[in-house]
N, C-alpha and C positions, 0 to 999 in steps of 0.2 A: 504494500500500500504506500502510496506517495502522500507526503504531508509537507506543510510549510510551517516553519517556526521562525520567530524573530529573536535574534540574539544580540546582546550588546556587542559593539565592535571589538572590544578587548577579548571577549570570550570566543568570538568567531575567529579572530586572528590566532589565538592560542590553540584552539582546536585544530585549525588548519596546519599550524606549525607542528603539533604533535602527530597529526596524521602523516605529514610528510616525513617526519623523523622515523615513523614506523613503516614507511613505504606503502601506506594504504590511502585510499581516498577519504575525503572528508565524510562522505556518506557512510562508508564502512566504519570509520571512527565513531560516528554518532550511533550506528547500530550496535556496536560493541559496548558503548556507554549505557545504552538502554538495556541491553541484555545483562550487563553486569549489575545494574541498579534494580531491574525488575525480575531478573532470573529468566532462565530459558522457559519457553512456553511448554505447557504440559502436552504430551502427545494427544492427538485427536483420535477418536474411534475406540472401539472395543477390541482389545487384543485377542480375546477368544474368538470373536467373530472373524477377525482376519485369519487366525490360525485355521478356522473351519473351512476357509476357502482353499487351503492348500491340501492337495491329496498326494498320497504316496510318500516314499522315503525322501528324506532331505538329500540335497545334491550340492555339489560344488560347482557354482556357475562358471568359475574360471576354468576348471578342468573340463567341463562339459559344454563349453560355449559353442564350439563348432557344431556339435550335434543339435543343440537347442536352436541355433540359428537356422540350420538346415531344416529342422522340423517345422519351424515357424514359416519359412519360405515356402515349403511344400504345401502347408495348409493354406497360405495366402494364394498360391497358384491354383489350388483346387477350387477355392471360392470364386476366382475369376472365370474358371471354366464353366461352373454351374450357372 
């Protein structure tokens, strides 16, 4: 979400300086300040409902990536034929 805030000149200048010192944008610096002050947002959704959507044995996406992509591509190809 985008928002507009008004800062006194001295705070804006100091925030920009600190962001530059950290090698991040002013926006990222502000996000980190909000996160530090307000804490990370709680995850959304019911974890058990999400788990119920997953069927079968756990798998390693990195190890099985080629097979997973091939399966998805084949399914997409079949949908286009129908």
